[in-house]
N, C-alpha and C positions, 0 to 999 in steps of 0.2 A: 442230218442233224448232227451237231457236236455235242455230245453228251462228255461230261467231265469222267464218268466211270469208264468209258470206252477210249479213252485217250491213248493213242497208239505210243506215246512217250513213256507210258507205264507199264513195266513188266506184266507179262501175261498172268503170273500168279498175283501180282498186285491187284489186275482187275478182277481176276475170279474171288479174291477176298472181298473186293468191295461189293460184287454182286452178291455173295454170301450175306454180307452185313445188310445189304437192302433185302435180301430175302428174309433173314431174321426178323427185321422190323415188320415186314408186311406180315409174316406168319403170326407175330403177337397181335398184329390188329385183326387179323382174320379171325383168330381163336376170341379174342374180346368181343367179336360181331356176334359169332355163331355159339360161343360158349365154349367153356375149357373142357379139355377130355379129362382122362383118369389123372389123378393128381401125380402119380409116378411118371405119367406120360410127359405131363405139362413141365414139371420140374425137370425131368430127365432131359427132355430136347433144349430145355433152356440152358442148363448148364452144359450139355453137349456142345452146343452151338457157340457158347462163350468160350470154352476151353480151345475149341478148334480155332476160333478165330485170334484168340490172343497168341496162339503158338505160330500162326500164319502173319501176324501183324507186327508182333513185338519181339525184338531179339533178345539173347541171353543177358544183356546190359540194360535192358528196359527202354530201347531205342525203338520208334516206329519205323518199320522197313515195309518197302514195297517187294523185295526178294528174297523170301525165307530161305534158309538153309535146308538141304535135305533132311536132316535129322530134325528140325523143328516142325517140317511138315509130317514126319513120322510120329513126334509126340502128339502133335493135332489129331491125327487120325486115331491113334490109340487112347488118347484121352477121351475123345468124342464116343468112341464105342464103349468104353469103360463106363462113361455116365451113361449111357443108354442101356446097359446091361439088366437093370431091374426092370426098364419099361419093355425090352424085349422077352422078357421071362416072366410075365406077370403070374401067370398061372402057378408056376412054382412058388415065385415070393409069397403067393396069398395061400398056399396049402401047406408050407411048412410050419413048424411051431418055433416063435422065436426063441432065442436063448436055451432051446432044447435039441433041436435036430442040429447036427453039426454042420459046420461050414464044409462044402465040397472043395478040394483043391482048385477048381476053376474059380470057386467063390472068393478064395483065400487070394489067388494071384490078381484077379479083376479088382478085387476091393483094394489092395495095397498098391497096386498099380495108380487107380484113380486117386487114393490119398496123395501119394507122392507127386503126381503131375499136377495135381490142383494146387499143392502148396508151391510149386515151382510157377505155375502160371500166376497165382496170387503175388509172388515176388516180384515178377516181371510187371506188373500191372501197379502194384502198389508199394513196392520196397518189402523190406525184410521184416520189418516189425509184427505185421499180423500172422504170416507163417510161422515166425519164431515163437510167437504167443501160443499159437495153435500145437506146435511140437513141444513145448514145455508143459501144456495140460495133457498131452498123450504120454509124455514121459511121465508124468505123475500118476496117470491112471495105470501105467505098465509097471511100475517100479515102488510106489508107494501104497498100494492099495492091493486087495486080493481078487481084483476083477481080473478074469482071464484075458489074454490078447485077443482069443477068437470071439470073446463076448463085444470087447471095445469095438473091433473092426465091423462086427454085425452090426452093432448100433450105430456106427457112423454110414455104413454103406447100404445095410438091407432093410433099414426100417424109415419111417419119415420123421425121425427124432434127430438126425444128424446132417449129414451133408445136404439131404433132400428134406429138411425141416421147414420149419414156419420162416425162417429167414429167406430162404429160396423162394418158397411160394409166394412171399409177398414181393420179391424182386421179379418173379415171372409173371406176377399178375397186376399188381398195383405200379410198380416203380418204372417199369419198362414203358408204360403207358405216358405215365407223366414226363418222363425224359425225352420221350418221343414228341409229346406236345411241346416241350420247351424248345427243342431243337427246331420244329417246324416255324415256332412264333418268332423266334431269333432270326431265321432265314427271311422271315416274311416283314422285317423291318420293325419289330416291336422293342428291339433294343434301342433304336434310335427315338422311338416315342416314348419309352421311359426317361432317356435322357433329356429330351426336349421338355417334358412335362415337370420333371424335377428342376429345370433351369427357370420355367416359367413360375413355378410354385415359391421357390425359395431365393431364386436369382437375385432379388433387389434387396434381400436383408443381409444385416451384418454377418460376416462370414459366409457370406452366400455359397461360394465354390464346395465348402466342406458340407453344407447342408444339401446342396445337390448331391454330393457323393452319398449321404445318408439316404435320401428318398430312392436315389436311382438303384444303390446296390441293395436296398430294402426291398425293392420291387424285383429286381432281377434275380435276387437271391432266391425270393419265395418260389421262382418259377424254375431256377436251375437246380436249387438245393446242394451246391457245391461252393464252400467259400472260396477254395483256390481259383475254380473257374470264373467264379463272380470278380474276384480281384483283377484277373487278367483281361476280363472282358470290358467292366467299367472303368477300373483303375487307368487305362491307357488315356481316358479323356480327363479325369477328374482329378488324379495325382498331378499331373504338370499345370493343371489351372489353379488348384490350391498353392503350389509352389510359387507360381507366378504373382499370386494375389498377395503373398507375404508370410503364408504359412511354413513352419521349419518342415525340411524334408521328412523328418522323423514322425512329426504329428500328421502330415499328411498321408503318409504310408499308413500310419495307425488307424486314422480315421476310415481309410477305405478297408482295411483289414477287419474292423470291428464291424462296421456297417455290412460288410459281405457276410461275415461269419453269423450275425444276427438274423440274416434273410432265412435261415434254416428254422428259425422258430417263429417266423411271421406267416400267418394264413394269407390267402386261402391254400395256397399250395404247401408251403412248409419243405422241410427236407424230406428226404426218402425214409429216414429212421421214423418219422411219424406215422408212416403207413405200418411199420412194424409194430409201433405202440398201439395202433388200432387193434391190431391183431391179437396182442398179448392182453389188452383190457377187455378184450369181446365188445368193443363198442364201435359205433361207425366212425369214419374218418371226421365226419362233421363234427362229431362230439369231441374229437380231440382237439380240432380247430378251435371250439369253444372254449375249452379249457385253456388253450394256450394263447387265445388273443390278448388279455389284458398284460400278462408277464411280457409277451412281445412288446405292446405299446410301451410299457414300462421302460424296457430296455431302449427303445428308440427315443423317446421323451428324454432319458439321461444323455444319451449320446447327442441328442441336438442341444440340450442345455449345456453340456461340456464345450461343444463347437461354439455356441453363443458365447458363452463365458471367455473362453480362449481368444475369440476375435474381438470382443471387446476390451480385452486386457491389452492386447497387441495393436488395437486400431485398424483391424482389418475389415474392408467393406464389402460391398457386392461384387456379384460376377460383372465384368466390364460390359458396357451398354452394346459393344458388337457381337458380344456372344450370348446376349438375352433373347429369348423368343417370347412373343406374347401367347398367352394361354389360349385366346381365341383362334389363332392360327394354328397352333399345335394340335386342337380339337378339331378344327375342320379338316385338317390335312391328313392326320393320324389316329385321331380319336377313335374311329370304328375298329381299330386294331385291339381295344380293350373288351370287344364282343365276346370273342372267345373266352376269356377269363370270367366274363360274367354268366355265360352259358355253363360252364363248370359250377360255379357256384349255384346256379339256379337249379341245376340237376341236382346237386347234392341237397338243397334246400327241400326239393320236392321228393325226398327219400331215397332216391336210387343211390347204387353204390359207387364208391369211388372209381373202380373200372370203368363202369359204363359213362360216369361223368368225363372221365378223361377221353375216352372214346369220342364222346360227342364234342368234347372242345378239339381234338385232332382233326375231326372229320369238318369242323366249322373253319379252320384256320385259313384254308386257300379260298373258299367262296368269300369269306370277309376280306381277305387281301384284295380281292379283285373288284369288290364293290365300287372302288375310287381309282381315279386315274392317279394319283399321288402315290398309290402302292402296287397298282397293276401290273407294273414292270418286273416286280418279285415273282410273279405267278409264272413259272415257266417249268417244264417237264425236269429239266437239269437242276433247278434249285430244290425241287420238291424231293428229287433222288439224293440229293448232296444231304438235306435235311434228313431225310430217312438215315442215310449212310452214317452221317455224324451222330444221330441220335443212338443207333446201334453200338457204335463206338463207347459211346459214353456209358452204355448198359454193361459193357464187357467189365469195368472195373467193380460195379455194383454186384454184378453177378457172382465174379470170382470172391468178393469180400463176404457176401453173405452164405455162400457155399462153405468158405473156409471158417466163418463165424459158426457155421453150423457143427464144424468138428468139436469146436471149444464147448458149445452148448451139450452136444453128444455126450462128450466125456463128463462134464459137470453133471448132468443127469444120470448117467450110468453108475458113476462112483459116489454119488452123495456129496461131492465137494460144495455144491451149493448151500446145503443145510449146514455142512461143518463151517463153512466161511461165515454164514450169517451167525451162527453161535459164538464164533470169534468176535466178530464185530459187537455184538452185543454184549458179550463178556469184557473186552476192552474198553467200552463205553462205559461200563458198570451201570447199564440201564439207565444212563443219561442221554437223552434225546439230541441234545446239541451235540456231544461228543461224537454220537454216532454219525450225526449229520456231517462233523468236521472230517470225520475219518472216511467217509463216504466220499466227500468232495475230493480229497487227496488222492483216494484210491481211483476215483472216477477220471480226474485229470492224468494219473499217470498211465491207468489202462488205455486211455484215449491218446496218447502221445504217439504221434506218427501214424495213426490209423484213421480212416475214414470215420465220420460219424455213426454210419448204421451198424458196422461190425463193434465198435467202441460202445454203443448202446446197448446192443444185444448181450455182450459179455457182462456188462454191468448189471443188466435184467437178471441174469442168472445167479449173480454174486451177491449184488447189494440190495436189489430192493426187497426179497424177503425178509431180511433183517430191519430195515426200516418199517415194513408193514408190522413186524412182530412188535414193535415199539410203540405201535399205534399210529403211524403216518397213513392217510388214505392212500389207496393203490394209486389212484389218479395223481397224486402229489409226488408220490416216491418215483413213479415212472417219470415223470417230467422232471423232478430234482436230478436223476442220473442223466436225463436226456440232454439237459442243459449243460451239464461239465463235460458229457461227451463232446457236446459241439465248442465249449470254451477251450478245450485242449488245443483248438486251431490257432488261438492267440496266446497261448501259456508257455513261456520259455520252459524248457531250453529247446523243445521240439514244437515251434509255433509256424505251422506249415503257412497260414494265411499271412502272417507277418513278413514271412522270409518271400513269399510271392509278391508282396507290395514293396517290399525292398527293392527288388528287382527293378522296379519302375521309379522309386523315389531316390534310390542311390543314398539312402541315410545310413549311419551306422546302426548295426543290428541291436546294439544295448539298448541305444537311445529309443528305437523304435519299439522294442519289447515294453519298455517301462511305459511308454506313451500308449500302448495297445491295452497294457493292464489298467493304466488310469482310466481311460475311455471306457473299457468294458468292465469296469469295477462293479458297475450296478448287474451286471449278469451274474456276478458271484454273490451279490447279496439278494435279489429278487427270488431264488429258490428257497432261501431260509424263509422269506417272507409267505410265501404259498404253503409252505409246510406247516408253519404255526398259524395261519390264518387262510385256510382253504377258500374263504369266500374270493379272494384273488381270481380264483379259476372258474369264476362265475357261478357258484353254487350258494344257494339261499336266496332269502328276499331281495328284491332288487334295491330298495334304499339302502339296505346293509352293504351290499354289492358297490354301490355309488362312494357312499362313506370311506369304505375300506381302500377303493381304488383311489380315491381323492387324497387320503392320508398317504399312501403308498409313493402316489406322484410327488407330493410334497417332499418326501423322504429321500427319494432317488435325484430330485433337483438339488436338494441340499448336499448331497454327496457328490454331484458333479462340481456344484460350486466349492466345495472344499477342497477336491483335488485339482481343479484348475485355478485356485487361489482368487477367485473373483465374484463377486454377489452383486451388491449395488455400487460397487467399487471394488479397487484391489484390497486384497485381505491382508491384515497383519497375521503375524504367526499364531497368535492366541486365538484370533477369529477364525482361523483354518481349524484349529483342534475342536473349538466349541460347535461349529458347524458339522465337524465330522460326527461327535457325539450324538447331535441332535439329528444327523440322519440316521444314525442306527438305532435312535430311540423308536422309529417308526416301524422297526422290524418285529417287535413285540406287540401283539394285539392287546393293549392295555391302556384305557382312558388315561392312566396316572402318568405312565412312559411316555406316552404321546403328549401330554401337556409338557412334559420336560422338553421334548423334541420342539414344540412351539416355542418355548421359553427361550430356548439356545437359538432359535432363528430369529425370535424378537429382539433378543440382546444385541446380535450383531448388526441386524437391520437399522435399531435404533442408533447404535454408536456410528453406522457408517452415515446416516442420516444427518447426524450432528456435524460430521466433518465433511461429507461430500452432499449435501443435500438435492442437487439436481445435475450437476455437470457431468457425474459418473455415468448415470444412466442415459 
């Protein structure tokens, strides 16, 4: 039997690393099945394996390697042992008095070693931004507060409030299982199912290729939880097709970047940070998905509308007939691959935990793929092992990010910086909620630049959410507010990672692509303000009120898309663009008089266009 992991052309150390990756995946599945051990053991083993594998598979320049240098092997082993130190000394950890008993020289050496190697591993996996952020927070704690260095080190290393805190706990229990699920379904042909399903659903409409990208990226992004990975997976098909049909390269790349970014806010799976949010809010993941569903739908309705208006303005039609696939054929050949997602949703709806739901989903993937001949060829031992290996590789960046973000959260907690920053935001905003929201938006985008969504969200929860809650924002709305801007930093210049990824496929000018992405994703910047002022959008309250508010918000985001793409029922004149933009903003504030103003703006433009272009434009 020829297994990829045992390929003799791969160096021995590379094969060993692959076996450890598969072992890491199997260990997490085993723990999910039998139940987690002591939290210190669970989190310690998770971080230890991640650090060992990062040093074995990623070199100093951040490149994947099959043959690590001798010093990288040493770093990996030392980092692994340092991360396991609390787990191997549980009695000692539990018997000592925190912040009272002094650290021993061994504690100090091991703690400093772990922090330094964790920062280096994170730099290799994710670039310098997150480690620099962590170093800045540690420098603040050491130089600008009266907190002793030993207390900071103890907080980071010897308690469940730092490196081994909530972010790492969520990474080790929730995220790893959903990442493995995403890797398995991808290897079993679900990516092709999503693509064919999107083509069958929207391919015959105006601007069909771009709408296909919206649907495919939204579905795939919900499973993968990574904007950049989503772009590189679905964009290889959608971007060339959009360009071939007449969309500009910048617009094509921007559609893919924005649609991929939005996948992180789209239930049922959402991005990894959603599981952290559930933990912070103390609610089930299903409850978080309930809060997120309407804002996510608004995001994609606006993106769809923008694509439609752009296609109509430029006369771009549907997907070519040779690329279209009948819906019946898609469902007959691959429709059964939706079952693992349905199983996850069903298990969640029956009140079980998210890790258990993910485990059920993982265990169902291979049997479901084997159900029909059209997908049975995917079910091989080699394919399953490669899926586990790839899933574990994807876990490494999340594990490093969460552990490194734990450094930031630990310093914030022990120094009281969170309270100080909250007071600063409230003071700077002069107790005005709108100003506080704007400050939080800017701070959130800056904090999120160059960082993955999960650590960006974790940092913002510690710094920004308390201030918003003090100003009267519901906790759920405050968390979703900063969550949105942690995500949107992926399409916000100057560090717009999703746009850069899409640009590598579209070959557009980066400035043009960034502007196009901001226009397409503008709704994402508006919707958080909507649900802060009107929490009904988060599916809270009477059902008829929810329907009315969501309908109102939907009209608002469509008007915003029309104004930015300069097309409504026909091409818009400059004054009409301004009127529609003002009308869209009127739907943000939940007051019937302001809503009437928005309706009046939309009615005025529609009436004017109906006089000049009564039928032909639409």
